[in-house]
Jmol script that loads the backbone (N, CA, C; Angstrom):
load data "model"
ATOM      1  N   MET A   1    -124.417-183.134 -93.363  1.00  0.00           N
ATOM      2  CA  MET A   1    -123.373-182.279 -93.701  1.00  0.00           C
ATOM      3  C   MET A   1    -123.275-181.748 -92.255  1.00  0.00           C
ATOM      4  N   GLN A   2    -121.680-182.052 -91.976  1.00  0.00           N
ATOM      5  CA  GLN A   2    -120.848-180.704 -91.272  1.00  0.00           C
ATOM      6  C   GLN A   2    -121.159-179.756 -90.941  1.00  0.00           C
ATOM      7  N   PRO A   3    -120.598-179.163 -89.637  1.00  0.00           N
ATOM      8  CA  PRO A   3    -120.968-178.024 -89.165  1.00  0.00           C
ATOM      9  C   PRO A   3    -119.682-176.952 -90.258  1.00  0.00           C
ATOM     10  N   GLY A   4    -118.733-177.479 -90.073  1.00  0.00           N
ATOM     11  CA  GLY A   4    -117.490-177.674 -90.972  1.00  0.00           C
ATOM     12  C   GLY A   4    -117.469-176.987 -92.686  1.00  0.00           C
ATOM     13  N   GLY A   5    -119.024-178.058 -93.131  1.00  0.00           N
ATOM     14  CA  GLY A   5    -118.664-177.809 -93.907  1.00  0.00           C
ATOM     15  C   GLY A   5    -120.320-176.493 -94.732  1.00  0.00           C
ATOM     16  N   GLY A   6    -120.754-176.041 -93.722  1.00  0.00           N
ATOM     17  CA  GLY A   6    -121.466-175.488 -93.992  1.00  0.00           C
ATOM     18  C   GLY A   6    -121.183-173.882 -93.752  1.00  0.00           C
ATOM     19  N   GLN A   7    -119.857-173.829 -92.724  1.00  0.00           N
ATOM     20  CA  GLN A   7    -119.523-172.809 -92.790  1.00  0.00           C
ATOM     21  C   GLN A   7    -118.346-172.614 -94.151  1.00  0.00           C
ATOM     22  N   GLY A   8    -117.724-173.916 -94.848  1.00  0.00           N
ATOM     23  CA  GLY A   8    -117.670-173.492 -95.721  1.00  0.00           C
ATOM     24  C   GLY A   8    -118.122-172.770 -97.276  1.00  0.00           C
ATOM     25  N   LEU A   9    -119.416-173.748 -96.758  1.00  0.00           N
ATOM     26  CA  LEU A   9    -120.201-173.179 -97.661  1.00  0.00           C
ATOM     27  C   LEU A   9    -121.011-171.023 -97.870  1.00  0.00           C
ATOM     28  N   ASN A  10    -120.356-171.062 -96.428  1.00  0.00           N
ATOM     29  CA  ASN A  10    -120.801-169.574 -95.775  1.00  0.00           C
ATOM     30  C   ASN A  10    -120.101-168.875 -96.094  1.00  0.00           C
ATOM     31  N   LEU A  11    -118.555-168.997 -96.296  1.00  0.00           N
ATOM     32  CA  LEU A  11    -117.550-168.821 -96.342  1.00  0.00           C
ATOM     33  C   LEU A  11    -117.557-168.112 -97.649  1.00  0.00           C
ATOM     34  N   GLY A  12    -117.427-169.493 -99.036  1.00  0.00           N
ATOM     35  CA  GLY A  12    -118.190-168.875-100.201  1.00  0.00           C
ATOM     36  C   GLY A  12    -118.958-168.284-100.667  1.00  0.00           C
ATOM     37  N   LEU A  13    -120.609-168.378-100.179  1.00  0.00           N
ATOM     38  CA  LEU A  13    -121.205-167.095-100.335  1.00  0.00           C
ATOM     39  C   LEU A  13    -120.891-165.419-100.535  1.00  0.00           C
ATOM     40  N   TRP A  14    -120.108-165.668 -99.402  1.00  0.00           N
ATOM     41  CA  TRP A  14    -119.552-164.121 -98.534  1.00  0.00           C
ATOM     42  C   TRP A  14    -118.472-163.999 -99.040  1.00  0.00           C
ATOM     43  N   ASP A  15    -117.710-164.861-100.293  1.00  0.00           N
ATOM     44  CA  ASP A  15    -116.571-164.102-100.636  1.00  0.00           C
ATOM     45  C   ASP A  15    -117.700-163.769-102.277  1.00  0.00           C
ATOM     46  N   ALA A  16    -118.360-164.553-102.603  1.00  0.00           N
ATOM     47  CA  ALA A  16    -118.456-163.623-103.888  1.00  0.00           C
ATOM     48  C   ALA A  16    -119.146-162.470-103.546  1.00  0.00           C
ATOM     49  N   VAL A  17    -120.173-162.690-102.288  1.00  0.00           N
ATOM     50  CA  VAL A  17    -121.669-161.325-102.511  1.00  0.00           C
ATOM     51  C   VAL A  17    -120.283-159.122-102.239  1.00  0.00           C
ATOM     52  N   SER A  18    -118.518-160.619-101.422  1.00  0.00           N
ATOM     53  CA  SER A  18    -117.705-159.055-101.154  1.00  0.00           C
ATOM     54  C   SER A  18    -116.809-159.445-102.424  1.00  0.00           C
ATOM     55  N   LEU A  19    -117.086-160.164-102.762  1.00  0.00           N
ATOM     56  CA  LEU A  19    -115.512-159.625-104.472  1.00  0.00           C
ATOM     57  C   LEU A  19    -117.048-158.551-105.607  1.00  0.00           C
ATOM     58  N   ALA A  20    -118.361-159.148-105.318  1.00  0.00           N
ATOM     59  CA  ALA A  20    -119.164-158.327-106.441  1.00  0.00           C
ATOM     60  C   ALA A  20    -119.146-156.924-106.027  1.00  0.00           C
ATOM     61  N   ALA A  21    -119.054-156.711-104.633  1.00  0.00           N
ATOM     62  CA  ALA A  21    -119.141-155.105-104.197  1.00  0.00           C
ATOM     63  C   ALA A  21    -117.600-154.804-103.950  1.00  0.00           C
ATOM     64  N   ALA A  22    -116.647-155.780-104.262  1.00  0.00           N
ATOM     65  CA  ALA A  22    -115.639-154.019-104.053  1.00  0.00           C
ATOM     66  C   ALA A  22    -115.002-154.559-105.668  1.00  0.00           C
ATOM     67  N   LEU A  23    -115.270-155.134-106.725  1.00  0.00           N
ATOM     68  CA  LEU A  23    -115.045-154.853-107.766  1.00  0.00           C
ATOM     69  C   LEU A  23    -115.474-153.594-109.068  1.00  0.00           C
ATOM     70  N   PRO A  24    -116.345-153.042-108.250  1.00  0.00           N
ATOM     71  CA  PRO A  24    -116.436-151.773-108.904  1.00  0.00           C
ATOM     72  C   PRO A  24    -115.335-150.777-108.531  1.00  0.00           C
ATOM     73  N   ARG A  25    -114.574-150.747-107.525  1.00  0.00           N
ATOM     74  CA  ARG A  25    -113.902-149.880-106.378  1.00  0.00           C
ATOM     75  C   ARG A  25    -112.828-150.333-107.189  1.00  0.00           C
ATOM     76  N   ALA A  26    -112.767-151.425-107.772  1.00  0.00           N
ATOM     77  CA  ALA A  26    -110.969-152.217-107.665  1.00  0.00           C
ATOM     78  C   ALA A  26    -110.540-151.545-108.483  1.00  0.00           C
ATOM     79  N   ALA A  27    -110.258-151.406-109.176  1.00  0.00           N
ATOM     80  CA  ALA A  27    -108.975-150.422-110.049  1.00  0.00           C
ATOM     81  C   ALA A  27    -108.253-151.182-110.301  1.00  0.00           C
ATOM     82  N   ASP A  28    -107.294-150.704-109.039  1.00  0.00           N
ATOM     83  CA  ASP A  28    -106.124-150.739-109.593  1.00  0.00           C
ATOM     84  C   ASP A  28    -105.234-152.721-109.018  1.00  0.00           C
ATOM     85  N   ALA A  29    -104.741-153.325-109.179  1.00  0.00           N
ATOM     86  CA  ALA A  29    -104.229-154.305-108.429  1.00  0.00           C
ATOM     87  C   ALA A  29    -104.182-154.592-107.085  1.00  0.00           C
ATOM     88  N   GLU A  30    -103.840-153.022-106.671  1.00  0.00           N
ATOM     89  CA  GLU A  30    -103.782-153.394-105.191  1.00  0.00           C
ATOM     90  C   GLU A  30    -105.106-153.916-104.141  1.00  0.00           C
ATOM     91  N   GLY A  31    -106.554-152.845-105.293  1.00  0.00           N
ATOM     92  CA  GLY A  31    -107.703-152.779-104.553  1.00  0.00           C
ATOM     93  C   GLY A  31    -107.445-154.674-103.905  1.00  0.00           C
ATOM     94  N   LEU A  32    -108.052-155.994-105.512  1.00  0.00           N
ATOM     95  CA  LEU A  32    -107.975-156.869-105.772  1.00  0.00           C
ATOM     96  C   LEU A  32    -107.697-157.449-104.717  1.00  0.00           C
ATOM     97  N   ALA A  33    -105.847-157.318-104.464  1.00  0.00           N
ATOM     98  CA  ALA A  33    -105.476-157.305-103.189  1.00  0.00           C
ATOM     99  C   ALA A  33    -105.886-157.289-101.725  1.00  0.00           C
ATOM    100  N   ALA A  34    -106.180-155.892-101.310  1.00  0.00           N
ATOM    101  CA  ALA A  34    -106.249-155.788-100.332  1.00  0.00           C
ATOM    102  C   ALA A  34    -108.831-156.858-100.250  1.00  0.00           C
ATOM    103  N   TRP A  35    -109.142-156.644-100.980  1.00  0.00           N
ATOM    104  CA  TRP A  35    -110.047-158.093-100.833  1.00  0.00           C
ATOM    105  C   TRP A  35    -109.500-159.427-100.194  1.00  0.00           C
ATOM    106  N   ARG A  36    -108.344-159.541-101.286  1.00  0.00           N
ATOM    107  CA  ARG A  36    -107.888-161.390-101.098  1.00  0.00           C
ATOM    108  C   ARG A  36    -107.320-161.291 -99.597  1.00  0.00           C
ATOM    109  N   ARG A  37    -106.763-160.668 -99.526  1.00  0.00           N
ATOM    110  CA  ARG A  37    -106.208-159.960 -97.919  1.00  0.00           C
ATOM    111  C   ARG A  37    -107.423-160.618 -96.721  1.00  0.00           C
ATOM    112  N   ALA A  38    -108.423-159.937 -97.184  1.00  0.00           N
ATOM    113  CA  ALA A  38    -109.602-159.480 -96.347  1.00  0.00           C
ATOM    114  C   ALA A  38    -110.274-161.280 -96.073  1.00  0.00           C
ATOM    115  N   ARG A  39    -110.150-161.723 -97.473  1.00  0.00           N
ATOM    116  CA  ARG A  39    -111.664-162.667 -97.321  1.00  0.00           C
ATOM    117  C   ARG A  39    -110.182-163.537 -97.099  1.00  0.00           C
ATOM    118  N   ARG A  40    -109.289-164.040 -97.027  1.00  0.00           N
ATOM    119  CA  ARG A  40    -107.854-164.935 -96.332  1.00  0.00           C
ATOM    120  C   ARG A  40    -108.004-165.160 -94.783  1.00  0.00           C
ATOM    121  N   ALA A  41    -107.979-163.453 -94.206  1.00  0.00           N
ATOM    122  CA  ALA A  41    -107.752-163.697 -92.725  1.00  0.00           C
ATOM    123  C   ALA A  41    -109.655-165.353 -92.665  1.00  0.00           C
ATOM    124  N   ALA A  42    -110.550-164.071 -93.131  1.00  0.00           N
ATOM    125  CA  ALA A  42    -111.713-165.541 -93.295  1.00  0.00           C
ATOM    126  C   ALA A  42    -111.515-166.465 -93.178  1.00  0.00           C
ATOM    127  N   ALA A  43    -111.029-167.159 -94.290  1.00  0.00           N
ATOM    128  CA  ALA A  43    -111.171-168.440 -94.596  1.00  0.00           C
ATOM    129  C   ALA A  43    -109.822-168.805 -93.726  1.00  0.00           C
ATOM    130  N   LEU A  44    -109.516-167.924 -92.761  1.00  0.00           N
ATOM    131  CA  LEU A  44    -107.855-168.953 -91.837  1.00  0.00           C
ATOM    132  C   LEU A  44    -109.048-169.544 -90.233  1.00  0.00           C
ATOM    133  N   GLY A  45    -109.717-168.431 -90.384  1.00  0.00           N
ATOM    134  CA  GLY A  45    -110.303-168.108 -88.933  1.00  0.00           C
ATOM    135  C   GLY A  45    -111.696-169.549 -89.368  1.00  0.00           C
ATOM    136  N   VAL A  46    -111.925-169.993 -90.804  1.00  0.00           N
ATOM    137  CA  VAL A  46    -112.683-171.021 -90.480  1.00  0.00           C
ATOM    138  C   VAL A  46    -112.070-172.161 -90.372  1.00  0.00           C
ATOM    139  N   LEU A  47    -111.178-172.327 -90.901  1.00  0.00           N
ATOM    140  CA  LEU A  47    -109.976-172.883 -90.971  1.00  0.00           C
ATOM    141  C   LEU A  47    -109.130-173.783 -89.387  1.00  0.00           C
ATOM    142  N   ALA A  48    -108.900-172.554 -88.839  1.00  0.00           N
ATOM    143  CA  ALA A  48    -108.594-173.248 -86.970  1.00  0.00           C
ATOM    144  C   ALA A  48    -109.875-172.900 -86.055  1.00  0.00           C
ATOM    145  N   ARG A  49    -110.619-172.434 -86.518  1.00  0.00           N
ATOM    146  CA  ARG A  49    -111.707-172.982 -85.750  1.00  0.00           C
ATOM    147  C   ARG A  49    -111.940-174.869 -86.056  1.00  0.00           C
ATOM    148  N   THR A  50    -112.067-174.862 -87.738  1.00  0.00           N
ATOM    149  CA  THR A  50    -112.937-176.503 -87.914  1.00  0.00           C
ATOM    150  C   THR A  50    -111.462-177.623 -87.371  1.00  0.00           C
ATOM    151  N   ASP A  51    -110.905-177.347 -87.513  1.00  0.00           N
ATOM    152  CA  ASP A  51    -109.157-178.253 -86.769  1.00  0.00           C
ATOM    153  C   ASP A  51    -109.198-177.712 -85.571  1.00  0.00           C
ATOM    154  N   LEU A  52    -109.319-176.545 -84.597  1.00  0.00           N
ATOM    155  CA  LEU A  52    -109.602-177.057 -83.515  1.00  0.00           C
ATOM    156  C   LEU A  52    -111.278-178.951 -82.928  1.00  0.00           C
ATOM    157  N   ALA A  53    -112.084-178.118 -83.669  1.00  0.00           N
ATOM    158  CA  ALA A  53    -112.626-179.375 -83.061  1.00  0.00           C
ATOM    159  C   ALA A  53    -113.274-180.759 -83.875  1.00  0.00           C
ATOM    160  N   THR A  54    -112.183-180.897 -84.891  1.00  0.00           N
ATOM    161  CA  THR A  54    -112.069-182.009 -84.960  1.00  0.00           C
ATOM    162  C   THR A  54    -111.289-182.560 -84.380  1.00  0.00           C
ATOM    163  N   ARG A  55    -109.798-181.751 -83.393  1.00  0.00           N
ATOM    164  CA  ARG A  55    -108.729-182.343 -82.644  1.00  0.00           C
ATOM    165  C   ARG A  55    -109.897-182.789 -81.690  1.00  0.00           C
ATOM    166  N   ALA A  56    -110.720-181.586 -81.115  1.00  0.00           N
ATOM    167  CA  ALA A  56    -111.666-182.021 -79.706  1.00  0.00           C
ATOM    168  C   ALA A  56    -112.363-183.435 -80.072  1.00  0.00           C
ATOM    169  N   TRP A  57    -112.862-183.800 -81.554  1.00  0.00           N
ATOM    170  CA  TRP A  57    -113.320-184.787 -81.118  1.00  0.00           C
ATOM    171  C   TRP A  57    -113.611-185.979 -81.612  1.00  0.00           C
ATOM    172  N   THR A  58    -111.614-185.615 -81.749  1.00  0.00           N
ATOM    173  CA  THR A  58    -111.473-187.230 -82.143  1.00  0.00           C
ATOM    174  C   THR A  58    -110.381-187.216 -81.496  1.00  0.00           C
ATOM    175  N   LEU A  59    -109.980-187.071 -79.997  1.00  0.00           N
ATOM    176  CA  LEU A  59    -109.022-186.625 -79.404  1.00  0.00           C
ATOM    177  C   LEU A  59    -109.532-189.316 -79.187  1.00  0.00           C
ATOM    178  N   ARG A  60    -108.268-189.453 -78.553  1.00  0.00           N
ATOM    179  CA  ARG A  60    -108.086-190.946 -78.614  1.00  0.00           C
ATOM    180  C   ARG A  60    -107.413-191.429 -77.182  1.00  0.00           C
ATOM    181  N   SER A  61    -106.793-190.267 -76.346  1.00  0.00           N
ATOM    182  CA  SER A  61    -106.878-190.172 -75.439  1.00  0.00           C
ATOM    183  C   SER A  61    -108.173-190.136 -73.825  1.00  0.00           C
ATOM    184  N   ALA A  62    -108.622-192.043 -73.610  1.00  0.00           N
ATOM    185  CA  ALA A  62    -109.549-192.053 -72.476  1.00  0.00           C
ATOM    186  C   ALA A  62    -109.914-190.399 -71.223  1.00  0.00           C
ATOM    187  N   PRO A  63    -108.465-190.191 -70.780  1.00  0.00           N
ATOM    188  CA  PRO A  63    -108.185-189.142 -69.488  1.00  0.00           C
ATOM    189  C   PRO A  63    -109.268-187.983 -70.130  1.00  0.00           C
ATOM    190  N   ALA A  64    -108.135-187.767 -71.858  1.00  0.00           N
ATOM    191  CA  ALA A  64    -108.569-186.033 -72.520  1.00  0.00           C
ATOM    192  C   ALA A  64    -110.324-185.866 -72.369  1.00  0.00           C
ATOM    193  N   ARG A  65    -110.306-187.207 -73.259  1.00  0.00           N
ATOM    194  CA  ARG A  65    -112.067-187.725 -74.098  1.00  0.00           C
ATOM    195  C   ARG A  65    -112.391-187.036 -72.427  1.00  0.00           C
ATOM    196  N   ALA A  66    -112.375-187.214 -71.367  1.00  0.00           N
ATOM    197  CA  ALA A  66    -112.998-187.177 -69.645  1.00  0.00           C
ATOM    198  C   ALA A  66    -113.561-185.636 -69.038  1.00  0.00           C
ATOM    199  N   VAL A  67    -112.106-185.350 -69.750  1.00  0.00           N
ATOM    200  CA  VAL A  67    -111.872-183.890 -69.370  1.00  0.00           C
ATOM    201  C   VAL A  67    -112.861-182.972 -70.587  1.00  0.00           C
ATOM    202  N   ARG A  68    -113.000-183.305 -71.898  1.00  0.00           N
ATOM    203  CA  ARG A  68    -113.445-182.744 -72.596  1.00  0.00           C
ATOM    204  C   ARG A  68    -115.036-182.486 -72.473  1.00  0.00           C
ATOM    205  N   ASP A  69    -115.636-183.801 -71.865  1.00  0.00           N
ATOM    206  CA  ASP A  69    -116.770-183.563 -71.774  1.00  0.00           C
ATOM    207  C   ASP A  69    -117.475-183.186 -70.820  1.00  0.00           C
ATOM    208  N   THR A  70    -116.350-182.981 -69.410  1.00  0.00           N
ATOM    209  CA  THR A  70    -116.541-182.346 -68.092  1.00  0.00           C
ATOM    210  C   THR A  70    -117.188-180.873 -68.892  1.00  0.00           C
ATOM    211  N   ALA A  71    -115.806-180.288 -69.483  1.00  0.00           N
ATOM    212  CA  ALA A  71    -115.854-178.892 -69.496  1.00  0.00           C
ATOM    213  C   ALA A  71    -117.128-178.978 -70.450  1.00  0.00           C
ATOM    214  N   LEU A  72    -117.362-179.089 -71.642  1.00  0.00           N
ATOM    215  CA  LEU A  72    -118.798-179.446 -73.028  1.00  0.00           C
ATOM    216  C   LEU A  72    -119.991-179.327 -71.412  1.00  0.00           C
ATOM    217  N   ARG A  73    -119.617-180.255 -70.790  1.00  0.00           N
ATOM    218  CA  ARG A  73    -121.302-180.332 -69.778  1.00  0.00           C
ATOM    219  C   ARG A  73    -121.485-179.013 -68.799  1.00  0.00           C
ATOM    220  N   GLY A  74    -120.228-178.895 -68.657  1.00  0.00           N
ATOM    221  CA  GLY A  74    -120.031-177.247 -67.728  1.00  0.00           C
ATOM    222  C   GLY A  74    -120.322-176.067 -68.270  1.00  0.00           C
ATOM    223  N   VAL A  75    -119.819-175.733 -69.622  1.00  0.00           N
ATOM    224  CA  VAL A  75    -120.112-175.069 -70.476  1.00  0.00           C
ATOM    225  C   VAL A  75    -123.034-175.015 -71.004  1.00  0.00           C
ATOM    226  N   LEU A  76    -122.304-176.108 -71.675  1.00  0.00           N
ATOM    227  CA  LEU A  76    -124.441-176.822 -72.027  1.00  0.00           C
ATOM    228  C   LEU A  76    -125.343-176.618 -70.803  1.00  0.00           C
ATOM    229  N   THR A  77    -124.838-175.885 -69.382  1.00  0.00           N
ATOM    230  CA  THR A  77    -125.447-175.693 -67.763  1.00  0.00           C
ATOM    231  C   THR A  77    -125.419-174.569 -68.419  1.00  0.00           C
ATOM    232  N   THR A  78    -125.199-173.626 -68.662  1.00  0.00           N
ATOM    233  CA  THR A  78    -125.760-172.058 -68.679  1.00  0.00           C
ATOM    234  C   THR A  78    -126.282-171.960 -69.502  1.00  0.00           C
ATOM    235  N   PRO A  79    -127.176-171.091 -70.255  1.00  0.00           N
ATOM    236  CA  PRO A  79    -127.185-170.520 -71.307  1.00  0.00           C
ATOM    237  C   PRO A  79    -126.228-169.658 -71.771  1.00  0.00           C
ATOM    238  N   ALA A  80    -125.038-168.321 -70.913  1.00  0.00           N
ATOM    239  CA  ALA A  80    -124.547-168.047 -71.829  1.00  0.00           C
ATOM    240  C   ALA A  80    -122.854-168.865 -72.765  1.00  0.00           C
ATOM    241  N   GLY A  81    -123.381-170.470 -71.536  1.00  0.00           N
ATOM    242  CA  GLY A  81    -122.333-171.268 -72.525  1.00  0.00           C
ATOM    243  C   GLY A  81    -122.702-172.160 -73.938  1.00  0.00           C
ATOM    244  N   ARG A  82    -124.357-172.184 -73.812  1.00  0.00           N
ATOM    245  CA  ARG A  82    -124.853-172.278 -74.930  1.00  0.00           C
ATOM    246  C   ARG A  82    -124.478-171.939 -76.439  1.00  0.00           C
ATOM    247  N   ARG A  83    -124.754-170.173 -75.418  1.00  0.00           N
ATOM    248  CA  ARG A  83    -125.348-169.507 -76.639  1.00  0.00           C
ATOM    249  C   ARG A  83    -123.149-169.445 -77.341  1.00  0.00           C
ATOM    250  N   LEU A  84    -121.866-169.674 -76.224  1.00  0.00           N
ATOM    251  CA  LEU A  84    -120.938-169.120 -76.368  1.00  0.00           C
ATOM    252  C   LEU A  84    -120.606-170.605 -77.519  1.00  0.00           C
ATOM    253  N   LEU A  85    -121.045-171.415 -77.458  1.00  0.00           N
ATOM    254  CA  LEU A  85    -120.592-172.878 -78.130  1.00  0.00           C
ATOM    255  C   LEU A  85    -121.420-172.648 -79.310  1.00  0.00           C
ATOM    256  N   ALA A  86    -122.705-172.012 -78.897  1.00  0.00           N
ATOM    257  CA  ALA A  86    -123.403-172.306 -80.584  1.00  0.00           C
ATOM    258  C   ALA A  86    -122.902-171.003 -81.235  1.00  0.00           C
ATOM    259  N   GLU A  87    -122.302-169.887 -80.589  1.00  0.00           N
ATOM    260  CA  GLU A  87    -121.882-169.384 -81.586  1.00  0.00           C
ATOM    261  C   GLU A  87    -120.127-169.308 -82.736  1.00  0.00           C
ATOM    262  N   SER A  88    -119.620-169.848 -82.069  1.00  0.00           N
ATOM    263  CA  SER A  88    -118.551-171.062 -82.386  1.00  0.00           C
ATOM    264  C   SER A  88    -118.689-171.860 -83.007  1.00  0.00           C
ATOM    265  N   VAL A  89    -119.187-172.603 -82.696  1.00  0.00           N
ATOM    266  CA  VAL A  89    -119.671-173.733 -83.736  1.00  0.00           C
ATOM    267  C   VAL A  89    -119.564-173.054 -85.704  1.00  0.00           C
ATOM    268  N   ALA A  90    -120.952-171.406 -84.755  1.00  0.00           N
ATOM    269  CA  ALA A  90    -121.875-170.859 -85.885  1.00  0.00           C
ATOM    270  C   ALA A  90    -120.964-170.165 -87.405  1.00  0.00           C
ATOM    271  N   GLY A  91    -119.776-170.056 -85.731  1.00  0.00           N
ATOM    272  CA  GLY A  91    -118.711-169.154 -86.667  1.00  0.00           C
ATOM    273  C   GLY A  91    -119.072-167.908 -87.103  1.00  0.00           C
ATOM    274  N   PRO A  92    -117.912-166.758 -86.509  1.00  0.00           N
ATOM    275  CA  PRO A  92    -118.320-165.356 -86.577  1.00  0.00           C
ATOM    276  C   PRO A  92    -119.011-164.494 -86.746  1.00  0.00           C
ATOM    277  N   ARG A  93    -119.628-162.948 -86.379  1.00  0.00           N
ATOM    278  CA  ARG A  93    -120.815-162.932 -86.260  1.00  0.00           C
ATOM    279  C   ARG A  93    -120.986-161.852 -87.663  1.00  0.00           C
ATOM    280  N   ARG A  94    -118.890-161.403 -87.559  1.00  0.00           N
ATOM    281  CA  ARG A  94    -118.507-159.934 -88.151  1.00  0.00           C
ATOM    282  C   ARG A  94    -119.346-160.455 -89.036  1.00  0.00           C
ATOM    283  N   LYS A  95    -120.423-159.058 -90.364  1.00  0.00           N
ATOM    284  CA  LYS A  95    -119.744-159.436 -91.240  1.00  0.00           C
ATOM    285  C   LYS A  95    -119.127-158.674 -92.326  1.00  0.00           C
ATOM    286  N   PRO A  96    -118.722-159.360 -93.747  1.00  0.00           N
ATOM    287  CA  PRO A  96    -117.697-159.266 -94.554  1.00  0.00           C
ATOM    288  C   PRO A  96    -117.130-157.819 -94.701  1.00  0.00           C
ATOM    289  N   ARG A  97    -116.209-157.819 -94.963  1.00  0.00           N
ATOM    290  CA  ARG A  97    -115.895-155.849 -96.047  1.00  0.00           C
ATOM    291  C   ARG A  97    -115.377-156.610 -97.529  1.00  0.00           C
ATOM    292  N   ASP A  98    -115.386-155.790 -98.051  1.00  0.00           N
ATOM    293  CA  ASP A  98    -114.746-155.656 -99.138  1.00  0.00           C
ATOM    294  C   ASP A  98    -113.201-155.432 -99.170  1.00  0.00           C
ATOM    295  N   GLY A  99    -112.585-155.239-100.350  1.00  0.00           N
ATOM    296  CA  GLY A  99    -111.873-154.687 -99.969  1.00  0.00           C
ATOM    297  C   GLY A  99    -110.960-153.446 -99.949  1.00  0.00           C
ATOM    298  N   ASP A 100    -111.857-152.258 -99.149  1.00  0.00           N
ATOM    299  CA  ASP A 100    -111.710-151.143 -99.175  1.00  0.00           C
ATOM    300  C   ASP A 100    -112.022-150.658 -97.474  1.00  0.00           C
ATOM    301  N   GLY A 101    -112.624-152.789 -96.909  1.00  0.00           N
ATOM    302  CA  GLY A 101    -112.624-152.823 -95.058  1.00  0.00           C
ATOM    303  C   GLY A 101    -113.902-151.631 -95.069  1.00  0.00           C
ATOM    304  N   ARG A 102    -114.676-151.646 -96.043  1.00  0.00           N
ATOM    305  CA  ARG A 102    -116.642-151.631 -95.949  1.00  0.00           C
ATOM    306  C   ARG A 102    -117.430-153.066 -95.520  1.00  0.00           C
ATOM    307  N   THR A 103    -118.219-152.092 -94.898  1.00  0.00           N
ATOM    308  CA  THR A 103    -118.747-153.588 -94.234  1.00  0.00           C
ATOM    309  C   THR A 103    -119.920-154.485 -95.032  1.00  0.00           C
ATOM    310  N   LEU A 104    -120.138-154.913 -95.859  1.00  0.00           N
ATOM    311  CA  LEU A 104    -120.997-155.674 -96.377  1.00  0.00           C
ATOM    312  C   LEU A 104    -122.509-156.278 -95.626  1.00  0.00           C
ATOM    313  N   GLY A 105    -123.726-156.257 -96.854  1.00  0.00           N
ATOM    314  CA  GLY A 105    -124.832-157.138 -95.930  1.00  0.00           C
ATOM    315  C   GLY A 105    -125.338-156.439 -95.481  1.00  0.00           C
TER     316      GLY A 105
END
end "model"
wireframe off; spacefill off
backbone 0.3
color backbone group
């Protein structure tokens, strides 16, 4: 499975968890609309990260690939760089919020 697919799966699981938490307090349409806005923002973040990764890994220009590879080698030489790269691939560490802005999980 591609990392992006894993992020999509995780996003769907967080959607389910956050919706289950939001439903008891969503007495009106605005409560569900707030949940939908929060989850849409999370989904757009996943899309932006996966789009950037796809563009980086499918570069056709040899000079652009050389720059990418040199930068990646530089990042991977330090523990902080490796951690940053791993976190960017894994997605955000923030816990999802329900429609009222309460942190879940």
